[in-house]
C-alpha positions in Angstrom: 35.2 30.8 -57.6 32.6 30.2 -54.8 33.1 31.0 -51.1 33.5 27.2 -50.5 36.2 26.9 -53.0 38.0 29.9 -51.6 37.9 28.5 -48.1 39.2 25.1 -49.1 42.2 26.7 -50.7 43.1 28.4 -47.5 43.5 25.1 -45.7 45.7 23.3 -48.3 49.2 22.9 -47.1 52.0 24.3 -49.3 54.7 22.1 -50.7 57.1 22.8 -47.8 54.5 21.8 -45.2 53.6 18.7 -47.2 57.2 17.7 -47.4 57.7 18.4 -43.7 54.6 16.2 -43.0 56.1 13.3 -45.0 59.5 13.6 -43.2 57.8 13.7 -39.8 55.8 10.6 -40.7 58.9 8.7 -41.8 60.9 9.8 -38.8 58.2 8.9 -36.2 57.6 5.5 -37.9 61.3 4.7 -37.1 62.1 2.8 -40.3 64.3 5.3 -42.3 67.2 3.9 -44.3 70.6 5.6 -44.0 70.0 7.2 -47.4 66.7 8.7 -46.3 68.4 10.0 -43.1 71.0 11.7 -45.2 68.2 13.2 -47.5 66.4 14.4 -44.4 69.5 16.1 -43.0 70.0 17.9 -46.3 66.3 18.9 -46.5 66.1 20.3 -43.0 69.2 22.4 -43.4 67.0 24.9 -45.1 65.6 27.4 -42.5 62.1 27.4 -44.1 62.0 23.6 -44.1 63.3 23.4 -40.5 60.6 25.9 -39.4 57.8 24.0 -41.1 59.1 20.7 -39.7 59.3 22.0 -36.1 55.8 23.6 -36.4 54.4 20.2 -37.4 56.4 18.4 -34.7 55.0 20.8 -32.0 51.5 20.2 -33.4 52.0 16.5 -33.2 53.3 16.8 -29.6 50.3 18.9 -28.7 47.9 16.4 -30.2 49.6 13.6 -28.3 49.5 15.6 -25.1 45.8 16.4 -25.7 45.1 12.7 -26.4 46.9 11.8 -23.2 44.9 14.4 -21.3 41.7 13.1 -22.7 42.8 9.6 -21.7 43.6 10.8 -18.2 40.3 12.7 -18.0 38.4 9.6 -19.1 40.2 7.6 -16.4 39.3 10.2 -13.8 35.7 10.2 -14.9 35.6 6.4 -14.7 37.1 6.5 -11.2 34.6 9.2 -10.1 31.8 7.1 -11.5 33.0 3.9 -9.7 33.4 5.9 -6.5 29.9 7.3 -6.8 28.5 3.9 -7.5 30.3 2.6 -4.4 28.9 5.4 -2.3 25.5 4.6 -3.7 25.9 0.9 -2.8 26.9 1.9 0.7 23.7 3.9 1.1 21.6 1.0 -0.3 23.3 -1.4 2.2 22.7 1.0 5.0 19.0 1.4 4.1 18.6 -2.3 3.7 20.1 -2.8 7.1 17.7 -0.3 8.6 14.7 -2.0 7.0 15.9 -5.3 8.3 16.2 -4.0 11.8 12.8 -2.4 11.6 11.3 -5.6 10.3 13.0 -7.8 12.9 12.1 -5.3 15.6 8.5 -5.1 14.4 8.1 -8.8 14.1 9.7 -9.4 17.5 7.6 -6.7 19.3 4.4 -8.1 17.6 5.2 -11.6 18.7 5.9 -10.3 22.2 2.7 -8.4 22.2 0.6 -11.4 21.3 2.4 -13.6 23.7 4.6 -15.7 21.4 8.2 -16.0 22.3 10.0 -15.2 25.5 7.8 -13.8 28.2 8.8 -11.7 31.2 9.4 -13.6 34.4 6.5 -13.8 36.9 5.8 -15.7 40.0 6.1 -19.5 39.7 2.3 -20.1 39.9 1.6 -17.7 37.2 4.4 -19.0 35.0 3.2 -22.6 35.5 -0.3 -21.8 34.2 0.8 -19.7 31.2 1.5 -23.0 29.3 -1.5 -24.0 27.2 -3.6 -26.8 28.6 -2.8 -26.2 32.2 -5.4 -25.2 34.7 -5.4 -22.5 37.3 -5.3 -23.8 40.9 -7.6 -22.4 43.6 -6.7 -19.1 45.1 -4.4 -17.9 42.3 -3.4 -14.5 41.1 -2.9 -14.6 37.3 -1.3 -11.6 35.6 0.1 -10.5 32.3 2.9 -8.1 31.6 2.9 -5.1 29.3 2.3 -6.4 25.7 1.5 -9.9 26.8 -1.8 -11.8 26.2 -2.6 -15.1 27.9 -5.4 -17.7 27.6 -5.9 -20.1 30.6 -8.4 -22.8 31.6 -9.8 -22.6 35.2 -10.3 -25.7 37.3 -14.0 -25.8 36.4 -13.2 -25.8 32.7 -13.9 -22.1 32.1 -11.5 -20.5 29.6 -10.3 -16.9 30.3 -8.2 -14.7 28.0 -6.2 -11.9 29.7 -5.2 -8.8 27.8 -2.0 -6.9 28.4 -1.3 -5.7 31.9 -4.1 -7.6 33.5 -4.5 -9.2 36.9 -7.1 -11.7 37.6 -7.7 -13.3 41.1 -9.4 -16.7 41.1 -10.8 -18.3 44.3 -12.9 -21.4 44.8 -15.0 -22.3 47.9 -17.5 -25.2 48.6 -20.3 -24.0 46.3 -18.9 -21.0 44.5 -16.2 -19.8 42.2 -15.0 -16.1 42.6 -13.2 -14.5 39.7 -12.1 -10.9 40.4 -10.6 -8.6 37.8 -8.0 -6.7 39.8 -6.6 -4.7 36.8 -6.8 -4.6 33.0 -9.1 -6.6 30.7 -10.2 -10.2 30.6 
């Protein structure tokens, strides 16, 4: 007899354990006739039979309990996975919101810097000439705010572009035009 044959004989149930297994199967299926119930009562009356039957019954209960625990563990793992995915989605949403704010803020500040969009309020004369196509009247102070750029046309047709934080004074007399850069770049 080989070692494999010897091992396999150790795990073979004896006749009492086999009978207990059959009775346990019949009883758990729930379709025993009254005659079978009487036969079972007579069989289990033997202490050896009762012991084998109870051992198999406990084993079955342990297996069912383990199966239930595995099911609960699987449900817990799924719940943890869903919670982790939800937390991950919250981070993705928060990061997307931050990028959106940076984008909107960046575009807004760029537009403000180049002079597109709402401008800071200035004196009426300066505001009036900030519209494209208008000319600067004589004796005018033209200025730009921080981040603002402005292009204007003077009365004589000269076009001037003012950079951010720039002040330009324009004066005309009978034979001359005086353009003075008070501050900034033009």
